C-alpha positions in Angstrom: -31.3 -6.2 -137.8 -32.5 -3.4 -140.0 -34.3 -0.6 -138.2 -37.7 0.8 -139.3 -36.2 4.1 -140.5 -33.5 2.2 -142.5 -36.2 -0.1 -144.0 -38.4 2.9 -145.1 -35.4 4.7 -146.6 -34.5 1.5 -148.6 -38.1 1.3 -149.9 -38.1 4.9 -151.0 -34.7 4.6 -152.7 -36.0 1.5 -154.5 -39.1 3.2 -155.5 -37.2 6.3 -156.9 -34.9 4.0 -158.9 -37.9 2.1 -160.3 -39.6 5.4 -161.2 -36.6 6.7 -163.0 -36.2 3.4 -164.8 -39.9 3.4 -165.8 -39.7 7.0 -167.1 -36.8 6.2 -169.3 -38.6 3.2 -170.7 -41.7 5.3 -171.3 -39.8 8.0 -173.2 -38.1 5.4 -175.4 -41.1 3.1 -176.1 -44.2 5.3 -175.6 -45.7 4.4 -179.0 -45.2 0.6 -178.6 -46.5 0.6 -175.0 -49.8 2.3 -175.5 -51.6 -0.7 -176.7 -49.8 -2.9 -174.3 -50.8 -0.6 -171.4 -54.5 -0.8 -172.3 -54.4 -4.6 -172.6 -52.4 -5.0 -169.4 -54.6 -2.5 -167.6 -57.5 -4.8 -168.3 -55.5 -7.7 -167.0 -54.5 -5.7 -163.9 -58.1 -4.8 -163.2 -59.1 -8.4 -163.4 -56.3 -9.4 -161.1 -57.2 -6.7 -158.7 -60.8 -7.8 -158.6 -59.7 -11.3 -158.0 -57.4 -10.2 -155.3 -60.2 -8.2 -153.7 -62.4 -11.2 -153.7 -59.7 -13.3 -152.2 -59.1 -10.6 -149.5 -62.8 -10.5 -148.6 -63.2 -14.3 -148.5 -60.0 -15.1 -146.6 -59.8 -12.6 -143.7 -58.3 -15.3 -141.5 -55.4 -15.8 -143.9 -54.2 -12.3 -144.3 -50.5 -13.1 -144.8 -51.2 -15.2 -147.8 -53.6 -12.6 -149.3 -51.1 -9.8 -148.8 -48.5 -11.9 -150.5 -50.8 -12.4 -153.5 -51.7 -8.8 -153.5 -48.1 -7.8 -153.5 -47.3 -10.3 -156.2 -50.1 -9.0 -158.4 -48.9 -5.5 -157.9 -45.4 -6.6 -159.0 -46.9 -8.2 -162.1 -48.8 -5.0 -162.8 -45.7 -2.9 -162.3 -43.7 -5.0 -164.6 -46.4 -5.1 -167.3 -47.8 -1.6 -167.1 -45.1 0.5 -165.5 -47.6 1.7 -163.0 -46.6 1.7 -159.3 -49.1 0.4 -156.7 -48.0 1.6 -153.2 -48.6 -0.7 -150.3 -51.1 0.7 -147.9 -50.0 1.2 -144.3 -51.6 -1.1 -141.8 -53.6 0.5 -139.1 -52.6 -0.1 -135.4 -55.1 -2.3 -133.6 -55.7 -0.7 -130.1 -56.9 -3.9 -128.4 -54.3 -6.2 -129.8 -51.2 -4.0 -130.0 -51.4 -0.7 -128.2 -53.2 -1.9 -125.0 -50.7 -4.7 -124.3 -47.8 -2.1 -124.7 -49.5 0.2 -122.2 -50.0 -2.6 -119.7 -46.3 -3.6 -120.0 -45.2 0.0 -119.4 -47.4 0.3 -116.3 -46.1 -3.0 -114.8 -42.5 -2.0 -115.5 -43.1 1.3 -113.7 -44.6 -0.4 -110.7 -41.7 -2.9 -110.4 -39.2 -0.1 -110.6 -41.0 1.9 -107.9 -41.2 -1.1 -105.6 -37.5 -1.8 -106.0 -36.5 1.8 -105.5 -38.7 2.4 -102.4 -37.7 -0.9 -100.8 -34.0 0.0 -100.7 -32.7 1.3 -97.4 -32.0 5.0 -97.3 -30.3 7.2 -94.7 -31.3 10.7 -93.6 -29.7 12.3 -96.7 -32.0 10.2 -98.8 -29.2 8.1 -100.3 -29.0 4.3 -100.3 -26.7 3.2 -97.5 -26.4 -0.5 -98.2 -26.9 -2.8 -101.1 -27.0 -6.2 -99.3 -27.7 -9.4 -101.1 -30.2 -10.0 -98.2 -33.7 -8.5 -97.9 -33.6 -6.3 -94.8 -36.5 -4.3 -93.6 -36.7 -1.8 -90.7 -39.2 -3.0 -88.1 -40.8 -0.5 -85.7 -42.0 -3.2 -83.3 -38.6 -4.7 -83.0 -37.1 -1.3 -82.4 -39.7 -0.5 -79.8 -39.1 -3.7 -77.8 -35.3 -3.3 -78.2 -35.5 0.2 -76.8 -37.5 -1.0 -73.9 -35.0 -3.7 -73.1 -32.2 -1.1 -73.4 -33.9 1.2 -71.0 -34.5 -1.6 -68.5 -30.8 -2.4 -68.5 -29.8 1.2 -68.0 -32.4 1.7 -65.2 -31.3 -1.5 -63.3 -27.6 -0.8 -63.5 -27.4 3.0 -63.5 -24.9 5.3 -65.1 -22.1 4.1 -62.9 -22.2 0.7 -64.6 -23.4 1.5 -68.1 -24.7 4.6 -69.8 -24.1 3.9 -73.5 -25.6 1.1 -75.5 -25.7 1.6 -79.3 -27.0 -1.4 -81.3 -28.1 -2.9 -84.6 -30.3 -6.0 -84.3 -31.3 -8.3 -87.2 -34.0 -10.8 -86.6 -34.6 -13.6 -89.1 -38.2 -13.7 -90.3 -39.4 -17.2 -91.5 -40.9 -15.6 -94.6 -37.4 -15.0 -95.9 -36.1 -11.6 -94.8 -34.4 -9.9 -91.9 -36.0 -7.4 -89.6 -33.8 -4.5 -88.6 -33.7 -2.3 -85.6 -31.0 0.2 -84.8 -30.2 2.8 -82.2 -27.2 5.0 -83.1 -26.5 2.3 -85.6 -24.2 4.5 -87.7 -22.3 6.0 -84.7 -18.7 5.0 -84.8 -16.8 3.8 -81.7 -13.4 2.3 -81.0 -13.9 -1.4 -81.8 -11.3 -2.9 -79.5 -10.9 -6.6 -80.4 -14.1 -6.6 -82.6 -11.6 -5.3 -85.2 -10.6 -9.0 -85.5 -13.8 -9.9 -87.4 -13.1 -7.8 -90.5 -9.4 -8.9 -90.3 -10.6 -12.5 -90.3 -12.7 -11.8 -93.4 -9.9 -10.1 -95.1 -7.5 -13.0 -94.4 -9.9 -15.5 -95.9 -10.3 -13.2 -98.9 -6.5 -13.0 -99.3 -6.2 -16.8 -99.2 -8.8 -17.2 -101.9 -7.2 -14.6 -104.1 -4.0 -16.5 -103.8 -5.8 -19.7 -105.0 -5.3 -21.2 -101.6 -7.6 -22.8 -99.1 -9.6 -20.3 -97.0 -7.7 -21.3 -93.9 -4.2 -20.8 -95.4 -3.4 -18.2 -92.7 -4.7 -20.3 -89.8 -1.3 -20.1 -88.0 -2.0 -16.4 -87.4 -5.9 -16.3 -87.6 -6.3 -19.1 -85.1 -4.4 -17.5 -82.2 -6.1 -14.1 -83.1 -9.6 -15.5 -82.6 -9.0 -18.3 -80.0 -6.6 -16.3 -77.8 -7.6 -12.8 -78.9 -3.9 -12.3 -79.7 -3.2 -8.8 -81.0 0.3 -9.9 -81.9 -1.1 -12.4 -84.4 -3.6 -9.8 -85.6 -0.7 -7.6 -86.5 1.0 -10.4 -88.4 -2.2 -11.0 -90.4 -2.5 -7.3 -91.3 1.1 -7.2 -92.6 0.5 -10.3 -94.7 -2.9 -9.1 -96.1 -1.8 -5.6 -97.0 1.8 -6.5 -97.8 2.7 -3.3 -96.0 4.6 -4.0 -92.7 5.6 -1.0 -90.7 8.4 1.1 -92.2 10.6 4.0 -91.0 8.8 6.9 -92.6 9.6 10.2 -91.0 6.7 12.2 -92.5 3.8 11.7 -94.8 5.9 13.3 -97.5 8.6 10.6 -97.2 9.3 8.7 -100.4 7.1 5.7 -100.7 4.7 6.6 -97.9 1.7 7.2 -100.2 2.1 3.8 -102.0 2.6 2.1 -98.6 -0.5 3.8 -97.3 -2.5 2.6 -100.3 -1.6 -0.9 -99.5 -2.6 -0.4 -95.9 -6.1 0.7 -97.1 -6.6 -2.7 -98.9 -8.7 -4.1 -96.1 -11.0 -1.1 -96.3 -11.1 -1.5 -100.1 -12.1 -5.1 -99.7 -15.0 -4.3 -97.4 -16.1 -1.3 -99.5 -16.3 -3.6 -102.6 -19.2 -5.3 -100.8 -20.7 -2.1 -99.5 -19.7 -3.1 -95.9 -17.3 -0.3 -95.0 -19.6 2.7 -94.6 -17.8 5.4 -92.6 -15.7 3.0 -90.6 -12.0 3.3 -90.3 -10.2 -0.1 -90.3 -6.5 0.6 -91.1 -4.6 0.5 -87.8 -3.3 -2.4 -85.8 -4.6 -3.3 -82.4 -1.8 -2.7 -79.9 0.4 -4.1 -78.6 1.1 -5.7 -82.0 4.0 -7.3 -83.9 5.2 -3.8 -84.5 5.6 -3.0 -80.8 3.5 -1.8 -77.9 2.4 1.4 -79.6 2.1 2.8 -83.1 5.4 4.2 -84.4 7.0 5.3 -87.8 4.6 4.7 -90.7 1.9 3.2 -88.4 2.1 6.2 -86.1 1.7 8.5 -89.1 -1.4 6.6 -90.3 -2.9 6.9 -86.9 -2.3 10.7 -86.8 -3.7 11.1 -90.4 -6.7 8.7 -90.2 -7.4 8.7 -86.5 -8.2 5.6 -84.4 -10.0 2.6 -85.8 -13.7 3.1 -85.8 -16.6 0.7 -86.3 -20.3 1.0 -86.0 -23.1 -1.4 -85.0 -25.0 -1.3 -88.4 -22.1 -2.1 -90.7 -20.7 -4.6 -88.2 -24.0 -6.5 -88.1 -24.1 -6.6 -91.9 -20.6 -8.0 -92.0 -21.5 -10.8 -89.5 -24.7 -11.5 -91.5 -22.7 -11.9 -94.8 -20.0 -14.1 -93.2 -22.3 -16.6 -91.4 -24.9 -16.7 -94.2 -22.4 -16.9 -97.1 -23.3 -13.5 -98.5 -19.6 -13.2 -99.2 -16.6 -15.6 -99.1 -19.0 -18.6 -99.1 -16.1 -21.0 -99.5 -14.7 -19.9 -96.1 -18.0 -19.8 -94.2 -17.5 -23.0 -92.3 -13.9 -22.1 -91.4 -14.8 -18.6 -90.1 -17.8 -19.8 -88.1 -15.7 -22.5 -86.5 -13.2 -19.9 -85.4 -15.8 -17.6 -83.8 -18.0 -20.4 -82.2 -18.4 -19.6 -78.4 -19.9 -21.1 -75.3 -22.7 -19.0 -73.8 -21.1 -18.4 -70.4 -17.5 -17.6 -71.3 -14.9 -14.9 -71.5 -15.6 -14.6 -75.3 -19.1 -13.2 -75.0 -21.3 -10.9 -73.1 -24.6 -11.5 -75.0 -24.2 -15.2 -74.3 -25.0 -14.7 -70.6 -28.6 -14.2 -71.5 -29.0 -17.1 -73.9 -30.5 -20.6 -73.1 -28.1 -23.6 -73.1 -27.7 -25.3 -76.4 -27.7 -22.0 -78.3 -25.3 -21.9 -81.3 -23.3 -18.7 -80.8 -20.8 -17.0 -83.1 -19.2 -14.0 -81.5 -16.3 -11.5 -81.4 -16.0 -9.5 -78.2 -14.0 -6.3 -77.7 -13.2 -4.8 -74.2 -11.1 -2.1 -72.6 -10.6 -1.7 -68.9 -9.5 1.9 -69.3 -12.4 3.2 -71.4 -14.9 0.6 -70.2 -15.7 -0.3 -73.8 -17.7 -3.4 -74.1 -18.5 -4.3 -77.7 -19.8 -7.5 -79.3 -20.8 -8.6 -82.7 -22.7 -11.9 -82.4 -24.8 -14.3 -84.4 -27.0 -16.8 -82.5 -29.4 -19.7 -83.3 -31.6 -20.6 -80.4 -32.4 -24.3 -79.8 -35.8 -23.8 -81.4 -34.2 -22.4 -84.6 -34.8 -18.7 -83.8 -32.0 -16.7 -85.4 -30.7 -13.2 -84.5 -27.6 -11.0 -85.0 -26.6 -8.5 -82.3 -24.0 -5.8 -82.8 -23.6 -3.7 -79.6 -21.2 -1.0 -78.7 -21.4 0.1 -75.1 -19.4 1.2 -72.0 -20.5 -1.6 -69.7 -17.2 -3.3 -68.9 -16.7 -4.0 -65.2 -13.2 -4.7 -64.0 -13.8 -6.3 -60.7 -12.1 -9.6 -61.4 -13.9 -12.9 -61.2 -13.9 -13.9 -64.8 -15.9 -14.2 -67.0 -18.4 -11.8 -65.4 -16.5 -8.5 -66.1 -18.2 -8.4 -69.5 -21.5 -10.2 -68.8 -23.9 -7.3 -68.5 -25.1 -7.3 -72.2 -26.7 -10.8 -71.6 -29.5 -9.0 -69.7 -30.3 -6.9 -72.8 -30.2 -9.9 -75.2 -32.2 -12.2 -72.9 -34.8 -9.6 -72.1 -35.4 -8.8 -75.8 -35.6 -12.5 -76.7 -38.3 -13.0 -74.1 -40.2 -9.9 -75.2 -40.2 -11.0 -78.8 -41.4 -14.4 -77.7 -38.9 -16.2 -79.9 -37.8 -18.4 -77.0 -41.1 -20.2 -77.2 -40.4 -23.8 -78.2 -37.0 -23.9 -76.5 -36.5 -26.5 -73.7 -38.3 -25.5 -70.6 -36.9 -23.3 -67.8 -38.0 -22.9 -64.2 -37.4 -19.7 -62.3 -38.1 -19.7 -58.5 -37.9 -16.5 -56.5 -37.4 -16.2 -52.8 -41.2 -15.6 -52.4 -42.2 -18.9 -54.1 -44.0 -21.4 -51.9 -41.2 -24.0 -52.7 -38.6 -21.6 -51.3 -38.3 -22.1 -47.6 -36.4 -20.6 -44.7 -35.1 -22.5 -41.7 -33.4 -21.0 -38.6 -33.4 -17.3 -37.9 -35.7 -15.2 -40.0 -34.6 -13.3 -43.1 -35.7 -9.8 -43.9 -37.8 -9.0 -47.0 -36.6 -6.0 -49.0 -37.1 -4.5 -52.4 -34.7 -3.5 -55.1 -34.8 -2.6 -58.8 -32.0 -5.1 -59.2 -34.0 -8.0 -57.7 -35.4 -10.5 -60.2 -39.0 -9.9 -59.2 -38.5 -6.6 -57.3 -38.1 -8.3 -53.9 -35.4 -10.4 -52.1 -34.4 -11.7 -48.7 -31.3 -10.8 -46.7 -29.7 -11.7 -43.4 -26.5 -10.6 -41.6 -23.6 -12.8 -40.8 -23.2 -13.9 -37.2 -26.9 -14.2 -36.6 -27.8 -17.2 -34.6 -29.1 -19.7 -35.0 -27.6 -20.2 -38.5 -30.2 -19.7 -41.1 -30.7 -21.2 -44.6 -32.8 -20.4 -47.6 -33.7 -23.5 -49.7 -35.1 -23.7 -53.2 -36.6 -27.1 -54.0 -37.5 -28.0 -57.6 -39.6 -30.8 -59.0 -38.2 -32.2 -62.3 -40.7 -33.9 -64.7 -38.3 -34.5 -67.7 -35.0 -36.2 -67.4 -32.1 -34.2 -68.8 -29.1 -32.0 -68.4 -30.0 -28.8 -66.5 -28.1 -25.5 -66.3 -28.4 -23.9 -62.8 -28.1 -20.2 -62.4 -28.6 -17.7 -59.6 -29.7 -14.1 -59.5 -29.2 -11.5 -56.7 -28.9 -7.7 -56.3 -25.3 -6.5 -55.7 -24.3 -4.2 -52.8 -21.3 -2.8 -51.0 -22.3 -4.5 -47.8 -22.7 -7.9 -49.4 -20.0 -10.5 -49.4 -18.8 -13.8 -51.0 -21.2 -16.6 -50.3 -21.3 -20.3 -51.1 -24.3 -21.9 -53.0 -25.0 -25.5 -52.2 -26.4 -27.7 -55.0 -27.8 -31.2 -54.4 -29.0 -32.5 -57.8 -30.6 -35.7 -56.4 -27.9 -38.2 -57.2 -26.4 -38.3 -53.8 -23.7 -35.8 -54.6 -23.3 -32.3 -53.0 -21.5 -29.4 -54.7 -20.5 -25.9 -53.4 -20.0 -22.8 -55.6 -18.5 -19.6 -54.3 -20.1 -16.4 -55.6 -19.2 -12.8 -55.0 -22.4 -10.9 -54.2 -20.7 -7.5 -54.0 -20.3 -7.1 -57.8 -22.0 -8.5 -60.9 -25.5 -8.5 -59.4 -28.8 -8.3 -61.4 -27.8 -10.9 -63.9 -27.7 -14.7 -64.1 -24.6 -16.3 -62.7 -24.1 -19.8 -63.8 -23.1 -22.4 -61.2 -22.9 -25.5 -63.5 -25.0 -28.0 -65.4 -26.3 -31.3 -63.8 -27.9 -34.4 -65.1 -31.2 -34.7 -63.2 -33.6 -37.7 -63.4 -37.4 -37.1 -63.7 -39.0 -37.4 -60.3 -36.0 -36.1 -58.4 -36.1 -32.9 -56.5 -32.9 -31.0 -56.8 -32.1 -28.6 -54.0 -30.2 -25.3 -54.0 -29.5 -23.6 -50.7 -27.8 -20.6 -49.3 -26.7 -20.0 -45.6 -25.2 -17.3 -43.5 -22.9 -19.8 -41.9 -19.4 -18.4 -41.4 -20.3 -14.9 -42.7 -18.7 -11.9 -41.1 -21.3 -10.1 -38.8 -20.7 -6.8 -40.7 -21.7 -8.4 -44.0 -25.0 -9.4 -45.6 -26.1 -12.5 -47.5 -28.8 -12.0 -50.2 -31.2 -14.7 -51.4 -33.2 -13.9 -54.5 -33.9 -16.3 -57.4 -32.7 -19.6 -58.9 -33.2 -20.8 -62.5 -33.0 -24.3 -63.9 -33.0 -24.6 -67.7 -33.0 -27.8 -69.6 -30.5 -28.3 -72.4 -31.9 -29.5 -75.7 -31.7 -33.3 -76.2 -31.7 -35.4 -79.4 -31.3 -39.1 -80.0 -31.2 -39.7 -76.3 -28.1 -37.6 -75.9 -28.5 -34.9 -73.2 -27.3 -31.5 -74.3 -27.2 -32.5 -78.0 -28.8 -30.1 -80.4 -29.6 -30.8 -84.1 -27.8 -27.5 -84.9 -24.6 -29.1 -83.7 -24.4 -31.2 -86.8 -23.3 -29.4 -89.9 -25.0 -30.7 -93.0 -22.7 -31.7 -95.8 -22.4 -29.0 -98.5 -23.7 -30.0 -101.9 -21.0 -30.9 -104.4 
């Protein structure tokens, strides 16, 4: 396409050539052309008058008139040698200039909206370019901080003193609300390192034109058994850099080997999911041995320990479960990290209602008390959240799975505060002060504690006669599968007790529970099918308890599982819709 300047230059050149040609002809034929000029001038004037009339009468047909005008001018030039220059059209403000101004203003507004909607860090630089719309939410942060403080107040510094988090809450409008506390602070990830390793493994398979699960023989045990040996195997395959006997960082081949080891970080960084994290070391013991040696030891000294943070971890989980990246491997990865709520694979799950869909990777350390979890959950009512928490709340008192259960309080409290559990199957919480909670036998003493569910609880010593029992009696109006949990404050003088459950079907069940540790949280006994109209009974007695020990009676919770198509416990989320072909 010819530019305006090039077009003008072409016209000028043509005009100059025409002028030179005309001058030459004038010099050679001036005598013969005089009469011709006069005659043609008269013709020209007549043509011009006609054209002017046409222009005045045909304003709605400007293009045709201009063509006639130009054609007449060409005739005049050929006949008379005179040049009639075309007049420049004036710009119409309303029709041409005003629309251009409006377009410029709209473009400027759109650019400003895009720029100011991007997330920035304290240095005023964009810290993530996610394919999802993510907005910081002050109300979410306020409620999350309140739930965080409640947890720290209840359990004290001896149990947990650190809780850094990034929380994403799905908004029905189509974006994710974000709240972070120390979201960019790095911590040792422990086994949560396996989540980026799983993503890198799927990426490797796809780059090899294989199915996303082509490394299942290593990825499966890594996620299902939390096997660090298989995690090491995966890292060697993905990076193509198994441990080698490098003596120093100046050893021949070390730098090229190190570059390969950095390929997992490069993969994450290509999607803006790395941040300031360090994901280069194996989790030991590994397939290289119990500790880092040779090249792996040099890397650890040069780069430091693996480091991950709540914010970037939450974004990674979001991208994996919502197909922001590696969409072909989404189902495979979510299958590998699907968890039960009350299990050794989660901490957040202890605060979630039954029937919740949970995808989680948990990392713990008994020596450092690290308790980290990256989790995605969908409540039975469809409410969707992502939690990424790095804390020091691991409690190594045995009695699995409750060593890592404390973060369930934080998640459950926040979900209730947000009100996003509304619409989930109903739950019934009965405290020891409820009218349907009764005491038979010797009296129990009423006391208060910050760890009690509703501030107060009952207790009695062992050996007191007559034997005394606290009984919680529920009335069930809807037939279904019910999860039964108990709550109590922990204490050094407490002991192991036995909760008795009578669901109303003629059966009796006993569940031993240690009340010394793992207090101030829900402890699940089991789930029972209960028919409407029945009155399930849960009871606790001081029978057979050492006189120096204390039995505590606080609260019991019954929560109905979701039900669909007459199948108790069945949630619609359990069925994965077929992907469009």
